[in-house]
GUPALO-683574 format. One line per field, with one value per residue (C-alpha): residue number from 1; residue in one letter; z, x, y. Coordinates in nm, 2 decimals, decimal comma. Layout:
<pts>
k: (NUM;...)
r: (a;...)
zz: (Z;...)
xx: (X;...)
yy: (Y;...)
</pts>
This chain:
<pts>
k: (1;2;3;4;5;6;7;8;9;10;11;12;13;14;15;16;17;18;19;20;21;22;23;24;25;26;27;28;29;30;31;32;33;34;35;36;37;38;39;40;41;42;43;44;45;46;47;48;49;50;51;52;53;54;55;56;57;58;59;60;61;62;63;64;65;66;67;68;69;70;71;72;73;74;75;76;77;78;79;80;81;82;83;84;85;86;87;88;89;90;91;92;93;94;95;96;97;98;99;100;101;102;103;104;105;106;107;108;109;110;111;112;113;114;115;116;117;118;119;120;121;122;123;124;125;126;127;128;129;130;131;132;133;134;135;136;137;138;139;140;141;142;143;144;145;146;147;148;149;150;151;152;153;154;155;156;157;158;159;160;161;162;163;164;165;166;167;168;169;170;171;172;173;174;175;176;177;178;179;180;181;182;183;184;185;186;187;188;189;190;191;192;193;194;195;196;197;198;199;200;201;202;203;204;205;206;207;208;209;210;211;212;213;214;215;216;217;218;219;220;221;222;223;224;225;226;227;228;229;230;231;232;233;234;235;236;237;238;239;240;241;242;243;244;245;246;247;248;249;250;251;252;253;254;255;256;257;258;259;260;261;262;263;264;265;266;267;268;269;270;271;272;273;274;275;276;277;278;279;280;281;282;283;284;285;286;287;288;289;290;291;292;293;294;295;296;297;298;299;300;301;302;303;304;305;306;307;308;309;310;311;312;313;314;315;316;317;318;319;320;321;322;323;324;325;326;327;328;329;330;331;332;333;334;335;336;337;338;339;340;341;342;343;344;345;346;347;348;349;350;351;352;353;354;355;356;357;358;359;360;361;362;363;364;365;366;367;368;369;370;371;372;373;374;375;376;377;378;379;380;381;382;383;384;385;386;387;388;389;390;391;392;393;394;395;396;397;398;399;400;401;402;403;404;405;406;407;408;409;410;411;412;413;414;415;416;417;418;419;420;421;422;423;424;425;426;427;428;429;430;431;432;433;434;435;436;437;438;439;440;441;442;443;444;445;446;447;448;449;450;451;452;453;454;455;456;457)
r: (f;f;f;s;f;l;i;q;d;s;s;k;v;y;t;t;h;v;s;y;l;e;i;y;n;e;c;g;y;d;l;l;d;p;r;h;e;a;s;r;l;e;d;l;p;k;v;t;v;m;e;d;s;d;q;n;i;h;l;k;n;l;s;l;q;q;a;t;n;e;e;e;a;l;n;l;l;f;l;g;d;t;n;r;m;i;a;e;t;p;m;n;q;a;s;t;r;s;h;c;i;f;t;i;h;i;s;s;k;e;p;g;s;a;t;i;r;r;s;k;l;h;l;v;d;l;a;g;s;e;r;v;a;k;t;g;v;g;g;h;l;l;t;e;a;k;y;i;n;l;s;l;h;y;l;e;q;v;i;i;a;l;a;e;k;n;r;s;h;i;p;y;r;n;s;m;m;t;s;v;l;r;d;s;l;g;g;n;c;m;t;t;m;i;a;t;l;s;i;d;k;r;n;i;d;e;s;i;s;t;c;r;f;a;q;r;v;a;l;i;k;n;e;a;v;l;n;e;e;i;d;p;r;l;i;i;v;q;l;k;k;e;i;q;e;l;k;d;e;l;a;l;v;t;g;k;q;r;t;s;e;l;s;q;e;e;l;l;q;l;d;e;l;i;e;t;f;l;q;d;n;d;p;d;s;t;l;d;v;g;a;d;m;r;k;i;k;y;c;f;i;h;v;k;q;l;m;n;h;s;r;s;p;d;k;k;l;l;s;q;h;i;s;e;e;k;d;i;n;k;e;a;r;e;e;e;l;k;k;l;r;e;l;l;q;q;r;d;n;e;i;n;i;l;v;n;m;l;k;k;e;k;k;i;a;q;d;a;l;f;q;l;k;a;a;s;t;g;s;t;v;l;q;q;s;l;s;i;n;l;e;e;g;r;s;p;s;s;s;c;s;l;k;e;a;k;d;f;s;s;s;v;h;r;l;p;l;l;s;r;q;i;g;g;k;m;s;l;g;c;q;e;a;f;e;v;f;k;r;d;h;a;d;s;i;t;i;e;d;n;k;q;v;l;k;q;r)
zz: (0,00;0,09;-0,24;-0,44;-0,30;-0,39;-0,74;-0,79;-0,66;-0,96;-0,82;-0,62;-0,67;-0,40;-0,29;-0,05;0,14;0,40;0,69;0,92;1,27;1,52;1,90;2,05;2,41;2,40;2,09;1,75;1,42;1,06;0,92;0,56;0,54;0,17;0,17;0,24;0,40;0,74;0,84;1,21;1,40;1,53;1,17;1,10;1,13;1,48;1,49;1,75;1,86;1,82;1,93;1,78;1,96;1,87;2,04;1,71;1,70;1,43;1,38;1,27;1,04;0,96;0,58;0,38;0,08;-0,19;-0,26;-0,55;-0,52;-0,28;-0,42;-0,35;0,01;0,08;-0,05;0,19;0,48;0,41;0,38;0,72;0,88;0,77;0,98;1,29;1,61;1,67;1,94;2,07;2,42;2,63;2,54;2,17;1,92;1,71;1,97;1,85;2,09;1,98;1,90;1,54;1,38;1,01;0,89;0,57;0,49;0,26;0,09;-0,14;-0,35;-0,59;-0,94;-0,95;-0,57;-0,33;-0,04;0,06;0,30;0,49;0,71;0,86;0,92;1,20;1,21;1,55;1,64;2,02;2,16;2,40;2,77;2,96;3,32;3,39;3,67;3,43;3,13;3,33;3,07;3,16;3,02;2,70;2,68;3,03;2,94;2,64;2,85;3,10;2,83;2,67;3,00;3,10;2,77;2,79;3,14;3,02;2,74;2,99;3,20;2,90;2,81;3,17;3,18;2,85;2,98;3,29;3,26;3,34;3,34;3,28;3,22;2,99;3,04;2,67;2,73;2,95;2,66;2,29;2,18;2,36;2,22;1,86;1,91;2,07;1,77;1,74;2,10;2,22;1,93;1,61;1,54;1,54;1,72;1,69;1,90;1,81;2,10;2,04;2,32;2,41;2,44;2,66;3,00;3,18;3,02;3,14;3,37;3,08;2,86;3,12;3,16;2,78;2,78;3,05;2,86;2,55;2,76;2,88;2,52;2,43;2,68;2,49;2,28;2,02;1,77;1,44;1,20;0,86;0,84;0,57;0,47;0,18;-0,07;-0,10;-0,45;-0,58;-0,40;-0,59;-0,92;-0,85;-0,75;-1,06;-1,27;-1,09;-1,15;-1,52;-1,55;-1,37;-1,60;-1,90;-1,77;-1,70;-2,05;-2,19;-2,00;-2,07;-2,41;-2,32;-2,21;-1,87;-1,77;-1,43;-1,51;-1,67;-2,01;-2,08;-2,25;-1,96;-1,71;-1,92;-1,93;-1,55;-1,49;-1,70;-1,51;-1,17;-1,27;-1,40;-1,07;-0,85;-1,05;-1,05;-0,77;-0,78;-0,45;-0,62;-0,88;-0,88;-1,02;-1,22;-1,34;-1,37;-1,18;-1,22;-0,89;-1,07;-1,18;-0,84;-0,66;-0,90;-0,84;-0,47;-0,49;-0,73;-0,51;-0,21;-0,39;-0,49;-0,13;0,01;-0,25;-0,16;0,20;0,15;0,20;0,53;0,62;0,54;0,77;1,04;1,01;1,01;1,33;1,49;1,40;1,57;1,88;1,88;1,86;2,16;2,36;2,27;2,41;2,73;2,78;2,72;2,98;3,23;3,17;3,23;3,57;3,67;3,59;3,80;4,09;4,05;4,06;4,38;4,55;4,45;4,62;4,94;4,94;4,90;5,20;5,42;5,32;5,42;5,76;5,82;5,74;5,99;6,26;6,19;6,22;6,56;6,69;6,57;6,75;7,08;7,05;7,00;7,31;7,51;7,39;7,49;7,84;7,88;7,77;8,03;8,31;8,21;8,23;8,57;8,71;8,59;8,75;9,08;9,09;9,03;9,31;9,55;9,47;9,52;9,88;10,13;10,25;10,40;10,09;9,90;10,04;9,92;9,57;9,57;9,66;9,39;9,13;9,23;9,19;8,85;8,74;8,84;8,65;8,34;8,33;8,43;8,09;7,90;8,19;8,27;7,90;7,89;8,21;8,18;7,81;7,80;8,09;8,33;8,65;8,87;9,08;9,06;9,35;9,20;8,86;9,03;9,21;8,88;8,72;9,00;8,98;8,61;8,56;8,48;8,71;9,02;9,25;9,14;9,21;9,56;9,62;9,49;9,72;10,03;9,93;9,89;10,24;10,40;10,24)
xx: (0,00;0,28;0,47;0,15;0,06;0,40;0,37;0,02;0,12;0,28;0,29;0,61;0,94;0,99;1,31;1,31;1,59;1,57;1,79;1,76;1,91;1,93;1,99;2,12;2,25;2,26;2,48;2,37;2,43;2,36;2,15;2,19;2,56;2,64;2,94;2,73;3,04;2,89;2,84;2,78;2,62;2,96;3,08;2,82;2,92;2,86;2,64;2,71;2,49;2,63;2,47;2,54;2,53;2,16;2,08;2,01;2,08;2,31;2,38;2,74;2,80;2,43;2,39;2,11;1,99;1,77;1,44;1,24;0,94;0,78;0,97;1,31;1,20;1,07;1,39;1,59;1,36;1,40;1,77;1,79;1,57;1,81;2,08;1,86;1,91;1,64;1,65;1,41;1,27;1,01;0,75;0,83;0,99;1,13;1,18;1,35;1,63;1,68;1,49;1,49;1,41;1,33;1,33;1,20;1,35;1,13;1,21;0,98;1,02;0,80;0,95;1,13;1,09;1,38;1,19;1,25;1,03;1,18;1,02;1,10;0,88;1,02;0,88;0,99;0,98;1,03;1,15;0,90;0,96;1,01;0,99;1,30;1,13;0,87;1,09;1,37;1,63;2,00;2,34;2,34;1,96;1,95;2,19;1,98;1,66;1,82;1,91;1,57;1,38;1,62;1,57;1,20;1,21;1,39;1,14;0,86;1,03;1,06;0,69;0,58;0,79;0,64;0,29;0,34;0,28;0,55;0,82;1,16;1,39;1,32;1,57;1,63;2,00;1,94;1,95;2,04;1,68;1,53;1,81;1,74;1,36;1,38;1,22;0,95;0,84;0,84;0,96;0,80;0,61;0,29;0,32;0,11;0,17;0,05;0,05;0,05;-0,09;-0,07;-0,41;-0,28;-0,43;-0,10;0,04;-0,25;-0,02;0,21;-0,09;-0,22;0,13;0,14;-0,20;-0,10;0,22;0,02;-0,22;0,07;0,19;-0,16;-0,14;0,15;0,02;0,25;0,18;0,36;0,46;0,62;1,00;1,09;1,43;1,58;1,81;2,11;2,19;1,85;1,87;2,20;2,04;1,74;1,96;2,18;1,86;1,73;2,05;2,05;1,69;1,77;2,07;1,84;1,58;1,85;1,99;1,64;1,60;1,94;1,99;2,34;2,45;2,61;2,92;3,08;3,37;3,39;3,55;3,86;3,67;3,43;3,72;3,89;3,56;3,52;3,87;3,79;3,47;3,65;3,92;3,67;3,47;3,78;3,90;3,56;3,55;3,17;3,04;2,71;2,88;2,80;2,96;2,69;2,79;2,44;2,26;2,54;2,69;3,01;3,08;2,99;3,23;3,51;3,47;3,49;3,80;3,97;3,89;4,03;4,35;4,39;4,33;4,59;4,84;4,79;4,85;5,18;5,40;5,23;5,31;5,67;5,68;5,52;5,77;6,06;5,92;5,88;6,24;6,37;6,17;6,33;6,68;6,61;6,47;6,77;7,01;6,81;6,82;7,19;7,25;7,03;7,21;7,55;7,43;7,30;7,63;7,82;7,58;7,63;8,01;7,98;7,77;8,02;8,30;8,10;8,02;8,39;8,48;8,21;8,33;8,69;8,58;8,37;8,67;8,89;8,63;8,59;8,96;8,98;8,68;8,85;9,18;8,99;8,80;9,13;9,28;8,97;8,99;9,36;9,28;9,00;9,23;9,49;9,23;9,11;9,46;9,51;9,20;9,29;9,64;9,48;9,24;9,53;9,73;9,43;9,38;9,75;9,78;9,69;10,04;10,11;10,27;9,94;9,79;10,08;10,05;9,68;9,75;10,01;9,78;9,49;9,72;9,83;9,47;9,37;9,66;9,57;9,21;9,30;9,38;9,07;8,84;8,99;8,97;8,61;8,50;8,69;8,75;9,11;9,25;9,47;9,41;9,25;9,46;9,47;9,23;8,97;9,00;8,93;8,63;8,49;8,55;8,36;8,07;8,03;8,10;7,79;7,92;7,99;7,78;7,97;8,30;8,19;8,09;8,43;8,59;8,42;8,51;8,87;8,87;8,73;8,99)
yy: (0,00;0,24;0,21;0,20;0,54;0,68;0,56;0,70;1,05;1,21;1,56;1,50;1,31;1,05;0,88;0,59;0,41;0,13;0,03;-0,27;-0,25;-0,54;-0,47;-0,79;-0,78;-0,40;-0,41;-0,28;-0,47;-0,38;-0,67;-0,52;-0,55;-0,45;-0,68;-0,99;-1,16;-1,23;-1,59;-1,52;-1,23;-1,12;-1,07;-0,80;-0,44;-0,30;0,01;0,28;0,57;0,92;1,25;1,59;1,93;1,97;1,63;1,46;1,09;0,95;0,58;0,50;0,20;0,16;0,13;0,28;0,07;0,23;0,07;0,20;-0,04;-0,29;-0,59;-0,44;-0,34;-0,69;-0,85;-0,64;-0,72;-1,10;-1,06;-0,90;-1,17;-1,44;-1,28;-1,23;-1,42;-1,68;-1,96;-2,22;-2,17;-2,36;-2,08;-2,04;-2,27;-1,97;-1,70;-1,38;-1,30;-0,94;-0,62;-0,52;-0,18;-0,18;0,19;0,34;0,68;0,89;1,23;1,42;1,73;1,91;1,97;2,30;2,36;2,40;2,26;1,90;1,70;1,42;1,15;0,81;0,51;0,28;-0,07;-0,20;-0,57;-0,61;-0,94;-1,09;-1,07;-1,40;-1,49;-1,69;-1,88;-2,01;-2,08;-2,24;-2,13;-2,11;-2,04;-1,83;-1,81;-1,68;-1,40;-1,31;-1,30;-1,07;-0,82;-0,84;-0,78;-0,50;-0,31;-0,35;-0,22;0,09;0,14;0,13;0,39;0,62;0,57;0,64;0,95;1,07;1,01;1,22;1,59;1,85;1,59;1,76;1,46;1,16;0,87;0,81;0,73;0,43;0,18;0,17;0,10;0,41;0,63;0,51;0,55;0,90;1,07;0,79;0,81;1,17;1,36;1,49;1,17;0,96;0,63;0,32;0,01;-0,34;-0,58;-0,96;-1,17;-1,54;-1,71;-1,99;-1,98;-2,03;-1,71;-1,49;-1,28;-1,20;-1,10;-0,87;-0,71;-0,65;-0,49;-0,25;-0,17;-0,09;0,12;0,34;0,38;0,50;0,78;0,95;1,24;1,41;1,68;1,60;1,87;1,85;1,82;2,07;2,19;2,39;2,23;2,46;2,34;2,44;2,77;2,85;2,76;2,98;3,28;3,25;3,24;3,55;3,74;3,67;3,78;4,11;4,17;4,12;4,36;4,62;4,59;4,63;4,96;5,11;4,97;4,85;4,50;4,55;4,35;4,31;4,55;4,89;4,92;5,13;5,40;5,44;5,46;5,75;5,93;5,90;6,03;6,34;6,40;6,37;6,61;6,87;6,84;6,89;7,20;7,37;7,63;7,65;7,51;7,40;7,18;6,81;6,50;6,32;5,96;5,82;5,54;5,29;5,16;5,05;5,41;5,55;5,31;5,39;5,76;5,72;5,51;5,75;6,06;5,87;5,80;6,16;6,27;6,03;6,15;6,52;6,45;6,27;6,60;6,65;6,30;6,36;6,67;6,47;6,18;6,43;6,59;6,25;6,16;6,49;6,41;6,06;6,21;6,44;6,15;5,94;6,21;6,24;5,87;5,85;6,13;5,95;5,62;5,79;5,92;5,58;5,42;5,68;5,62;5,24;5,28;5,49;5,22;4,95;5,14;5,19;4,82;4,73;4,95;4,79;4,44;4,52;4,66;4,34;4,12;4,31;4,29;3,92;3,86;4,04;3,83;3,51;3,60;3,67;3,34;3,16;3,31;3,22;2,86;2,84;2,96;2,71;2,43;2,53;2,53;2,19;2,04;2,20;2,05;1,71;1,73;1,85;1,55;1,31;1,46;1,44;1,07;0,98;1,11;1,38;1,48;1,82;1,93;1,88;2,19;2,39;2,24;2,32;2,68;2,71;2,55;2,79;3,09;2,96;2,90;3,25;3,39;3,19;3,33;3,68;3,83;3,74;3,81;4,15;4,25;4,15;4,33;4,66;4,69;4,58;4,80;4,60;4,80;4,52;4,29;3,91;3,87;4,11;3,94;3,60;3,74;3,88;3,54;3,35;3,60;3,58;3,21;2,99;2,72;2,94;2,72;2,41;2,59;2,67;2,30;2,18;2,44;2,30;1,94;2,04;2,21;1,90;1,68)
</pts>
């Protein structure tokens, strides 16, 4: 009926193409592979869903086969059915294990018109849902049943969302089938569902579920409008034709055939008119070249060139003035650079002087530190010798040795301590220097304890 209607309608030129898509385990396959080399389903080209910036769906690797009549379309349909997945289950001897979408693409155009109308007719064959507990399938058939039931569940979610009012999000992307059928469910389309039921009494639950599913589909209401677009090739042809007609009308009015460029004679004539107009001192004089846009544009360009040429001496004076200013600025910059270099040399000299002073101070500090270390070393040696003498014996001569050692220790420490306390003046005696040492030393308490021990011994 469809192709017979297209043949009977002679007012338009129709073009029809068909495609056959199989969705098996959430993978798309092209059942109309033009190579005809596939012996298994896995050998068929895989179809992927792609979406552009305008949210239009495009199917990659899905071939379009032209069908000019009903016979060619049926042959393509039968060819795709031979590649479709079919298996035997306890509920159906030839159960289809996949969803298939047979699409007829139609384009129509009136002769001489630039408007093309496009439409698609999707014939969708859904695989039947199965209850695994009732069928008792396993293995590969169980995996297929899971994918079938899941895709039908996602389809039902989309249909429920479309039936609800004020629903902002429709879950089309949940499955491949809902993505492909986006335009046929909630887009610019008219949808018809044919539900097949099982009359067997034991399948009454599945039949009721199918009826409810069809009822939800019936709640979807869409308003379809014509898909029209303009063929750019036809628009170009029409514009060229219109331009030629306008040129012919203009030649008929003026009596001359107009070309895209002015002739040499016309250019010379325009130059004379422009020169006469510029030399005329009358403020009311006009430049009349007629109603020809080519001549008007040429006059504007020629006058602009003359104005630029007359301004060239002024430009030379301006450039000369700019060069003089550049020379003055250059001299000022050189003078400033010279002053900065002198200031930098002065700062370098000051830095060298400060560095030399710091080196001298550092050397003096190192010498003083060396003397202090030498004095500490002598005191340590003295204390060790005293402890050895105390351990060896307590003879009467030990007290004299202790007194001599103490006097020697005080004389060793006297020079650095005195220089630290009075700034290098040697006016204090040995006893005063020793008192100053005891008062300032960090271990003065320990020295007092050692003194008491020595007295007891």
